[in-house]
Structures are given as C-alpha cells and as structure tokens.
N, C-alpha and C positions, 0 to 999 in steps of 0.2 A: 504494500500500500504506500504510494508515493506521498500522500498527505497525512502521514501518521502524526506529524507535529501538531495537527489540529485537534488531536485527542489526548494530548499530554496535560496532566494536572499536577500541581504541587500538593503536598499533604495539607497545606494551609488553605487550599481552595474550599469554598463553601459548597454545601450540598446543592444549593441553587445553581451555582456555576457548573457543578458537575452534571446536573440534569441538562443544562443548556448544551454542554460539550457533547454529551452522549447523544442528544437529540440531533445536533448538527452533524456529528460524525456518521450517523446512520448505520453503525455496525454494532450497536448495543453494548459498547464497552468503552472505557477510558483507561489510559495508562497513567499510573501515578509515579512520578520521578522526583529526584532531588534537583538541586539547582544546577547540577552537572549532567542532567538527563539520565542518570543511573536509575534503572528500574527498581522501584520499591514494592510495587504490587499493581493489581488491577482493580477496577471498580465497575460494577454492572448496575443496571437498573434494579435488579433484585437485591443487591447489597444495600442500595439506598433505601428501598422500601422497608427492608428489615430494620435499618437504622431509625427510620421515622416511626416504625411501630414501637421501637424501644424508647421513644420520647425525644429524639433529635429534631431540631427545627431546620428550616431551609437555610438559616444563617449560621448554623454550626459548621465546623470544619469536617472534612471527610476523613481525617486522620484515623479515627477510631473504627471506621467501617471498611478500610482498605483490605482487600484479600491479599495477604502477604506471601503466599506460596503458589503463585500461578505456574502453569506449565509453560516453559519457554524453549526456544531453539536459538541457535547461533546463526550468524550470517554465513557460516561455512557449511551448514546442513543443506542437503539437497531438498528440492521441493517434494520429491517422492517420500523422503523420510519424514518431512514435516506433515504431509498429508496423512501418512500412515499413523503417525503419533496422534494427530488430531482426531482421526476416526476412532482410534483405540481408546482415547480418553473421552470421546463423545463431547468434544468442545468445538466451537465454531471459529474461534480466533486464537492465534498463538503469537505472542510478542516475540520479536527478533532482536537479539542483543549481540554486541560484539564481545571480544575477550575480556573487556573491562566491565561488562554488565550494562553498558550504555545502550539505550534503545536506538535501533537503526531502522526499524520498520515493524510491520505487523502483517501476518499472513491470514487471509480469510479462506476458510474451507470451500465456500461456494465458488470463489475465484480460482482456487487451485484445481477444482474439478472441471473448470472450463478450459478447453484446449487453447493454447496460444496459436493465433492465426499465423500460418507460414506463407511465404511468398513463392516457395518452390512449386514448380509445375508438376502435374501428374499427367503423363501421356498414356492413354488407354487405347490399345489396338482392338478395334471392334468392327473390322471390315471383312472378316472371314465368311466363307460360304456356309460353314457348318454342315458339310456334306455327310459326315458320319452320324449326324442327328436327324437326317431325313427319315420320315416326312415331316417331323416337327418344324423343320426350318424351311419348308417349301414356301411359306408365305411370311416368314418373320425372321429377322437376323438372330443368330444364336444368343448374343448378349441380352436380347429382349425376352427370351424364354423365362417364364415365371417359375421361381423357386421360392417357396414360402410366401406365395401370393404377391410377389413383386419381382420385376425383372432382375436377372443376375446383375446387370450393369448398375441398377439402382443400389443394390446391396454393396457393390464395390465402391461406388461414389460415397455413400453414407459412411462406410467404414473409414475411408480416407478423411472425410470431414470430421469424424470423431477425434482424430489426432491433429486437427487444425489445418489440414491440406485441403484447400478450397478452390484452387485454380487448375482447371482441367483442359486438356486438349484431346478431343476424340478423333482418332483416325478412322474414318468411315468409308464404306464402299457399298457392299451388298445391302440393298433396301435401306439406304442411309436415311431416307425421308421418315421412316418409322421412328428411328432413334431421335432425329432432330425434332420431330413433332412432339414426342413425349417429354424430352428434357429441355427443349428451347435453349435459352441462354443460361439455364441453371438456377435462375433467381428463385424459382418456386421451391427449390431444394436447398437454398441457402449457400449456393456455390456459383462459381463463374465457369462457363463452358464455351470453348471455341471449337470449331470443326475444321478438319483437314480432309479433303476428298482424295482418295486414291483411285485413279483412273485405270490402273493396272496393278497386278500383284507386285508389292514392293518388299515384302518381308518385314519382320518386326523392327529391324534396324534401318532398312532402306526407307521406310515411311518417315523416319526422322528427318531425312533430307528435304522433305516437303514443308517442314516447319521453319519459319524465319529464325535465324540464330539470335536475333534481338529478343526473342521471346524465351530463350533458354540461356539465361545469363548466370545461372547458379545450378547446383546439383538438382537433378530432376528424376522422377520415377518414370519407368516404363513398365507397363503391366499388360498382360493378355486379358482380354475382356471376357474370358470364360472360366475364370478362377473364383472359387469361394475360399476365403481364408480370413482368419482373425489375427493376422500378424499385427504387432504393435509397430505401425509404420514410422512413428516418431523415433523409436529405438533403432530401427533400421537406418534411418537418415543420420542419426547421431553416430552410429557405428561407422558409416561411410565417411563422415567428416573427421571423426577421431583418428581413423586409420589413414587419413590423407590419400584416399584411394581415388583413382581415375574412374574405375568401374567396379560395381559391387553386384554380385549375382546371388539372389536368394536360392539356396539349395535345399533339397529334401532328401533325407536318407531313404534308400530303396533297398529292400531285402529280396534276394532271389534264391529260392531253394531248388537245388538240382534234385529232380525226382528219382534219382538212381544212386546206387553206391558208386563213388568215384574211385577208380583204381589209379594210383600213382606208380608209374613204372620208370625204370631206367634200363634202356635196352630191352631185354625180355624178362628182366627181373622185377617182380612186384615188390615195391617198397612199403606200401601201406594202402589201406582201403578206408575211405571216408564215406560213411553211410548218409546219403542225402544231405550233403553240406549246404550251409547257408552262406551266400556271398553278399557282402554289403557294398553299396555304391552310393554316391551322391549324384542326384540328377537335378537338372535345372528346374526351378520352381516357377519360372515364368514371371518373376518379379525382379526388376533391376533398378539400380540407381546409377546414373551416368553423370559425370561432370561435363561442362560445356566443351572442354578440350577434345572430348571424344568425337564431336561432330566433324572435326577435320579428317577423321579416318573413314567417314562414310561417303561412298561415291554418290554423285548426284543422279537422280532419275534412273536408278538401277536396283534390281532386286538384290537385297542384302539381308541375310538373316542374322540373328543375334549370336549364335555360336561362331559364325565367321568373323563378326566384329570382335568378339573376345579373343579369338585366335590371333587376329591382327594386332590387338593391343598387347597381348602377351609377347608376340614376336618382336614388337617394338619396345619391349621392356617397360610398358606402362603398367603401373601398379593396379592389378586386378585381384579382388579378394572375394571370398564367399561369405555369405551370411546364413548360418544354419536356421532352417525353419522348423521349429518344434511344435508350433501351434497347429490348429486345424487347417488343413489344406486339401482341396479337391479340384482337380482339373476336369471340367465337364466337357468331355469330348465325344462320349458315346451314350447311347440310350440308358445303359445300366448305370452309368455315373450320374446321369440326370435324375434317374429314379432314386439313387442313393442320396443325392443332394436334398431331394424333397423329404426323404425320411429323416435326415439328420438336421435339417435346417432349424427346426424349432428348438432343439436341445442346445445347439451351438450358438445361434444368434439371438435367441429370445430368452436365454437363461438369465 
C-alpha cells in the first residue's frame, strides 16, 4: 500500500482522530508508531468500540487500547509468504516493517489475491484444421469445441488472465470468423485481443513472422490452442526471466512401457533380461516463452515449426531451457482426449 503514511497514528492520538484515520484509510485498520515511525501496534474499529464500552471518550488517547502484538512481515518477505501467513492467521492486513521495526508499508489480502497486470503478450495458435477430431470440427474450429460448457480457447484465455496476462494475439485461419465473432476485441472477457490471419500453413513458429516485432518487445508466451492445463503461468514467466533464457519450453514427463521382456545381448551372449521396462522421456508440452531476440531466427512467410526453431537456437548456442510441467495437462487432439477432457474438467477447473 503506497499511502500507508495516511494510516499512521501516535499513541497520543485521540480516539476521535483514530476513527477519522481509519475511516479515510478505508482498510479498517490504523498503525500506531512512535515519533520515528517504529511500529508499536495496530488499532481497529473493534479495538475502539471495546474501549468506548469500557468508558473511554472520543477525546481520550488511544494508548490504552492499542493491540501491541500484531502479526507483521518484513520488506524482505515474498508476497507468497505474506499471503500464506495472512490466510493462516485469518487476518486481512499485515504491516510491513524493515530490520529496525520501522513501518514501510502494509499489505492487504484482497490486493494480494488480485493478479498484477502484465504487459507480456500471449500468442495463441488457433488456426489448425482439427482433422483428427472430425466430424466434431467439420463446422467449428477445434479451439471452439466446448469442454465444461465453454470453448477450450475461453478456458485458456481465462487461465492466463488469472495470472495477470491480458494481452493476446490469436493466430487464426480455419473458420476464423467463428473465433472472432465470439471473442471480439476481448473486452467482454476483461482482456485485449488482436488477430493475425494465416493464409497458408505457417507452423507454430512460422506464424510469429506475421506479427509486427513492435508488438513483441518483451518475453512472450506461445501456446497451442488445444491444450487444457492449470500451469501457474506467472511462475513460468519468472522462471524464464530468472534463468536469462532466450527460449523456454514447457515439458511433460512421458512414460512408455515396453510390453515385452527386453533381452540385452552382447554378440550372442544374453547379459540380462528386463521384464516390461518403463522408459521415461520429456516431451514438448506445447507451451513456450520466447524472448524478442528469437524473432530474428524465424524466416519470413515460410512454414517453420517450433522444434526446428529450438534446434536452430541450440545450434546457435542461444540459451534454451525446459520448464517441467507437473500440473494438469491434456492435449486435445483426438476424440478420446476430448471425451477425457469433459470428464475431468469439473474436478480440475471448478475445484
């Protein structure tokens, strides 16, 4: 809270002054400090009411009714820690102090629960034909198929919005008018949406060459429009930035069990037999973060897929990292996956 100084009181302040301060501050609390702004305690409307019931008048000082052992955090504590502590203590405000105990702010739970709006773009690839989902996609683009009574694409957009990402570029092609009519400029969903039209197959990376570089001036997401996942997108962006990466790929662990006993041989000698071994791989999760520098590696007006782009970046020794996806993730490419998504949607996204 930037205006925390408006809710500071001295112990000598009167109850009347305290009521006015709490009322103007509009967060139901005042902070009581000494002449050096060192925190002495807090004062709430409830504290004042209890004092008045004990016989105090509006002209009496607040010194005797200050709550002297409030829960506090320091300016070095993370917002996640502060929020966790506040929820555990069932309190709505936590004073923030420095190492000397001086008040430097106050955090409000309702504000912590609101995502910080980010300017980073989210590019969604929603132009595919959805051939493997026919006949469901004969008259509607795959991202507009309903899972949980809403289009897949709507769930994707709202999940990004939950983490403060509200600026979208939709790369459209097949039956684009259905998507554009439903979402418009995004204002009815509380986001901003722009459209880029693919007149031919461009690939996940190639479509990026159709977007003006001026619109991608900071790290941006690229995601396939047929994925359902509850990844914490804010954590993924922070991960990309902290590792000073040029490109980050969300990866999913994939287990493959060989349905037979595997015989390991050397020449004609049997060394060992593994009964139905399980092999572990990481596969692309269809969610990426790219830094603007990457755009220089993408050819203009040419089909270019994302694996090819990553191979190029790796070859050029551009830092490319993986972000393990442990959360719910489902690629809706076939009828059975579409049915699975509808079975699981309520438990995953409405929990």
